[in-house]
C-alpha positions in Angstrom: -118.9 -132.5 -5.2 -116.3 -135.1 -5.7 -114.0 -133.5 -3.2 -116.9 -133.4 -0.7 -117.6 -137.1 -1.2 -113.9 -137.9 -0.8 -113.8 -136.0 2.4 -116.8 -137.9 3.8 -115.2 -141.2 2.7 -112.0 -140.3 4.5 -113.8 -139.3 7.7 -115.8 -142.6 7.6 -112.6 -144.6 7.0 -110.9 -142.9 9.9 -113.9 -143.6 12.1 -114.0 -147.2 11.2 -110.3 -147.5 11.8 -110.5 -145.9 15.3 -113.5 -148.1 16.2 -111.6 -151.2 15.1 -108.6 -150.1 17.1 -110.6 -149.6 20.2 -112.4 -152.9 19.8 -109.1 -154.6 19.4 -107.8 -152.9 22.5 -110.8 -154.0 24.5 -110.5 -157.5 23.2 -106.9 -157.6 24.1 -107.7 -156.3 27.5 -110.3 -159.2 27.9 -107.6 -161.6 26.9 -105.2 -160.1 29.4 -107.9 -160.3 32.1 -108.4 -164.0 31.5 -106.0 -166.5 32.9 -105.3 -168.1 36.3 -107.2 -166.7 39.3 -104.3 -167.0 41.7 -101.1 -167.4 39.6 -98.9 -167.1 42.7 -100.7 -170.0 44.4 -99.3 -172.5 41.9 -95.8 -171.9 43.2 -96.8 -171.5 46.9 -99.5 -174.1 47.3 -97.3 -176.5 49.1 -96.3 -173.7 51.5 -99.9 -173.0 52.7 -99.9 -172.9 56.5 -103.4 -171.8 57.3 -106.9 -171.8 55.8 -109.9 -170.0 57.3 -113.5 -170.0 56.2 -116.1 -167.5 57.4 -119.6 -167.3 56.0 -122.6 -165.0 56.4 -124.5 -167.6 58.4 -121.9 -167.6 61.2 -119.8 -170.6 60.3 -116.1 -170.1 61.3 -113.6 -172.9 60.6 -109.8 -172.5 60.8 -107.3 -175.2 59.8 -103.6 -174.9 60.5 -100.5 -177.0 59.6 -98.7 -177.9 62.8 -95.5 -180.1 62.6 -96.5 -181.3 59.2 -100.1 -182.2 60.2 -103.2 -180.3 59.4 -105.4 -179.6 62.4 -108.8 -177.9 62.8 -107.6 -175.2 65.3 -111.2 -173.9 65.7 -112.1 -177.4 67.0 -109.4 -177.8 69.6 -106.8 -179.1 67.2 -108.9 -182.0 65.9 -107.2 -183.7 62.9 -108.3 -182.3 59.6 -109.4 -184.2 56.5 -106.2 -183.5 54.6 -107.5 -184.8 51.3 -110.4 -182.3 51.3 -108.0 -179.4 52.1 -105.7 -180.5 49.3 -108.6 -180.7 46.9 -109.6 -177.2 47.9 -106.2 -175.7 47.3 -105.8 -177.6 44.0 -109.2 -176.3 42.8 -107.9 -172.7 43.5 -104.6 -173.4 41.7 -106.6 -174.7 38.7 -109.2 -171.9 38.7 -109.2 -169.7 35.7 -111.0 -166.4 35.1 -113.5 -166.9 32.4 -115.3 -163.6 32.3 -115.2 -160.2 34.1 -118.5 -159.4 35.9 -119.9 -156.3 37.6 -117.7 -153.9 39.6 -120.8 -152.2 41.1 -121.4 -153.1 44.8 -125.1 -152.5 44.3 -125.2 -155.5 42.0 -123.1 -157.9 44.1 -126.2 -159.5 45.6 -127.1 -160.9 42.2 -123.9 -162.9 42.3 -123.9 -163.7 46.0 -120.9 -161.5 46.6 -122.1 -159.0 49.1 -119.9 -158.2 52.2 -120.1 -160.8 55.0 -122.1 -158.4 57.2 -124.5 -157.2 54.5 -128.2 -157.9 55.1 -129.3 -161.3 53.6 -125.7 -162.0 52.5 -124.9 -165.5 51.4 -121.2 -165.0 50.7 -118.3 -167.1 52.0 -114.9 -165.6 52.7 -111.9 -167.9 52.2 -108.4 -166.9 53.5 -105.2 -168.7 52.7 -101.9 -167.9 54.2 -98.5 -169.3 53.1 -95.1 -168.5 54.7 -94.8 -165.4 52.6 -98.2 -164.5 51.1 -101.9 -164.4 51.8 -105.1 -164.4 49.7 -108.6 -163.5 50.7 -111.3 -164.5 48.3 -115.1 -163.9 48.5 -117.0 -166.9 47.0 -120.5 -166.4 45.8 -123.2 -168.2 43.8 -122.9 -170.9 41.2 -124.2 -169.6 37.9 -127.4 -170.8 36.3 -125.4 -173.0 33.9 -124.3 -175.0 37.0 -120.6 -174.7 36.1 -118.1 -172.5 37.8 -118.5 -169.9 40.5 -118.7 -166.2 41.0 -115.8 -164.7 43.0 -114.0 -161.5 43.9 -111.1 -160.5 46.0 -111.9 -158.9 49.3 -109.8 -155.9 48.4 -111.2 -155.4 44.9 -114.7 -154.7 43.5 -114.1 -156.5 40.3 -116.1 -159.8 40.3 -115.3 -162.8 38.1 -116.8 -166.0 36.8 -114.3 -168.8 37.2 -114.3 -172.3 35.7 -114.0 -174.2 39.1 -116.9 -175.0 41.4 -115.1 -174.4 44.8 -116.4 -177.0 47.3 -116.8 -175.4 50.7 -117.9 -177.0 54.1 -121.4 -176.6 55.4 -120.2 -177.3 58.9 -116.9 -177.7 60.7 -117.2 -181.5 60.6 -116.8 -181.4 56.8 -113.2 -180.5 57.2 -112.6 -182.8 60.2 -111.2 -186.3 59.9 -113.6 -189.1 59.2 -114.2 -191.9 60.3 -113.8 -191.4 64.0 -111.2 -194.0 64.8 -107.7 -194.0 63.4 -107.3 -197.8 63.8 -106.8 -200.3 60.9 -108.6 -203.6 60.6 -105.3 -205.6 60.9 -104.8 -204.1 64.4 -108.0 -205.6 65.9 -107.6 -208.8 67.9 -111.1 -209.0 69.5 -114.3 -207.1 70.1 -116.7 -207.9 72.9 -120.0 -206.6 74.1 -119.7 -206.3 77.8 -123.2 -205.5 78.9 -126.2 -207.8 79.5 -126.1 -208.9 75.8 -122.6 -210.1 76.2 -120.7 -211.7 73.3 -117.1 -211.8 72.0 -115.5 -212.2 68.6 -111.8 -212.8 68.2 -109.0 -214.1 66.1 -105.4 -215.2 66.7 -103.8 -213.4 63.7 -104.6 -210.4 61.6 -105.1 -212.4 58.4 -107.8 -214.6 59.9 -111.5 -214.2 60.0 -113.2 -213.4 63.4 -114.8 -216.3 65.3 -117.8 -216.0 67.6 -116.8 -217.3 71.1 -119.3 -219.9 72.5 -121.3 -220.0 69.3 -124.5 -221.9 70.1 -124.3 -225.6 69.1 -126.1 -226.4 65.8 -126.3 -222.7 64.8 -124.5 -221.2 61.8 -123.4 -217.7 61.1 -125.8 -215.6 59.0 -123.1 -215.4 56.3 -119.4 -216.2 56.4 -118.1 -212.6 56.9 -120.8 -211.3 59.2 -118.3 -210.9 62.1 -115.8 -209.2 59.9 -118.5 -206.8 58.7 -119.2 -205.7 62.4 -115.5 -204.8 62.8 -115.5 -202.9 59.5 -118.6 -201.0 60.5 -117.0 -200.2 63.9 -113.8 -198.8 62.3 -115.7 -196.8 59.7 -118.2 -194.9 61.8 -118.6 -191.2 60.8 -119.9 -188.6 63.2 -122.5 -185.9 62.6 -121.3 -183.6 65.3 -118.6 -183.5 68.0 -120.0 -182.3 71.3 -118.6 -181.1 74.7 -120.5 -182.6 77.6 -119.8 -183.2 81.3 -119.2 -186.6 82.8 -122.7 -186.7 84.2 -124.0 -187.1 80.7 -122.4 -190.5 80.5 -123.8 -191.7 83.8 -127.1 -192.4 82.2 -128.1 -196.0 81.2 -126.3 -197.1 78.1 -127.7 -198.6 74.9 -124.5 -200.7 74.5 -121.1 -201.1 76.1 -118.2 -202.7 74.2 -114.5 -203.4 74.5 -112.0 -203.4 71.6 -108.6 -205.2 72.1 -105.7 -204.6 69.7 -102.8 -207.0 69.0 -100.4 -204.6 70.7 -102.4 -204.8 73.9 -104.4 -201.6 73.8 -107.9 -201.7 75.3 -110.6 -199.3 74.1 -114.0 -198.9 75.7 -117.0 -198.0 73.6 -120.1 -196.5 75.1 -123.3 -196.0 73.2 -126.1 -193.9 74.6 -129.6 -193.2 73.2 -131.3 -190.1 74.4 -134.5 -188.6 72.9 -134.0 -190.6 69.7 -130.5 -189.4 69.3 -127.4 -191.6 69.5 -124.1 -190.6 71.2 -120.8 -192.5 71.1 -117.7 -192.3 73.2 -114.3 -194.1 73.0 -112.0 -194.2 76.0 -108.6 -195.8 76.6 -106.7 -195.6 79.9 -103.3 -194.8 78.4 -104.3 -193.2 75.0 -103.7 -189.6 74.0 -105.6 -190.1 70.8 -107.7 -187.2 69.5 -110.9 -189.3 70.0 -110.1 -190.0 73.6 -113.1 -189.2 75.8 -114.8 -187.1 73.1 -118.6 -187.3 72.6 -119.9 -187.8 69.1 -123.4 -187.6 67.7 -123.9 -190.5 65.2 -126.8 -191.6 63.0 -129.4 -194.1 64.1 -128.2 -196.4 61.3 -124.6 -196.3 62.6 -125.9 -197.0 66.2 -127.8 -200.0 64.9 -124.7 -201.4 63.3 -123.0 -201.4 66.7 -125.7 -202.5 69.1 -125.8 -206.1 67.8 -126.9 -209.1 69.8 -125.7 -212.7 69.3 -128.8 -213.6 67.4 -128.0 -210.9 64.8 -124.9 -212.9 63.8 -126.7 -216.2 63.4 -128.8 -217.7 60.7 -132.3 -218.9 61.5 -132.2 -222.3 63.3 -133.4 -225.3 61.3 -137.0 -226.4 62.1 -137.2 -229.6 64.2 -138.5 -232.7 62.4 -141.8 -232.7 64.3 -142.5 -229.1 63.2 -141.9 -229.3 59.5 -144.4 -227.3 57.4 -147.6 -229.1 56.4 -147.3 -230.9 53.1 -143.5 -231.2 53.5 -142.2 -234.4 51.8 -138.8 -235.9 52.9 -136.4 -236.6 50.0 -137.1 -240.0 48.5 -140.7 -240.3 49.7 -143.6 -240.3 47.4 -146.5 -238.0 48.1 -149.7 -239.5 49.4 -152.4 -240.0 46.7 
C-alpha cells in the first residue's frame, strides 16, 4: 500500500513539474514576444524615403523625400507637413508589443484587421521604405480601453496590441503643409483690397505696426492691433481641400480681390470667390514658382470672413454728435435737473 501511494506521489510530482516547466516556457515565450514592434526602424528611421497609406475606404496618400524635402507625390509634389510625418515615424519607433492577439483570419474583423479588399473592411495599410528596408503594417481598431492599437504585419497572421495610438490621416490634406502660404509676417510690407471696397494697410519696416492709409478723420481703430491681426489671419489660412479647376472657374464675380506686397518687391494677388455657400481662394504671382501658385483652395466660411474685410471693420464706432446724445445724458460738471 505504501509503495502504491509513493508511486502515485511520484507521478503527481512529475506531472506538476512538467506543468510548471511548460508554463515557464510559455511565459518566457510571451516575454520574448513582447518588445519593440519595429526594432530595425530605430536605426533606420532617419533613412526613411517613402511613406504610403492606403485604407479600405479608398484613401491613397504617398509621401516621398526629394532632395531633403518631404513632398506628397500623390498630390503633385505638394509640400508635406514634415512634423506630422516625423511624429508618425517616431510613434512607430516607440511602439511596443503588449500582447499577442488572434492568428485566425476569421477573427480579424473584431480587431479591424481584415484585408484591404475584404467586405466591410476598416483597415489601414501603412508602408515605409528606407534605403535598405521596407515595412508594411496593417493598422486596425483602438481597443475599448482607448489606449494603444491593434496591428499586424501584412505578411503575418499574428496580430498584436501595441502601446501607441498611431495617428493616421483622414484625407490627403492631413499630411499636406498648412497654412497655405509660406510667407512670414516680417516679409509683408502692405496689403490692399483692390476691388470696390478698396483700402490699404502698410508699414515702412518689419518691426512696425501696420497703418491704415487714408484713415477717416476723427475715427479710431477698433483696437490697436486690428490691422496686424488681418495680416496674421491672411498668413495662417488653412485649406479644407485643394482642387483642380479650369480658368473659366475664376472668371466669375469675386467676393474679394487683394494684393500683397513684400519688402523684397514680390506682388501676390489674392482672389476670393463664393459659390453655392462655399468659399474658394487662389494666390497668383507673376514670377513665382511657389507650390501655391495658381492653385485653388476650398476654405471655411470663417476664414473667408477674416479676409473679406471692409474699412468699417477696422474702425471703432464713431462718437455720437453733441445734438444726438442719449436722452438723460448729463455733461460732466453739470447738475441734473430737479
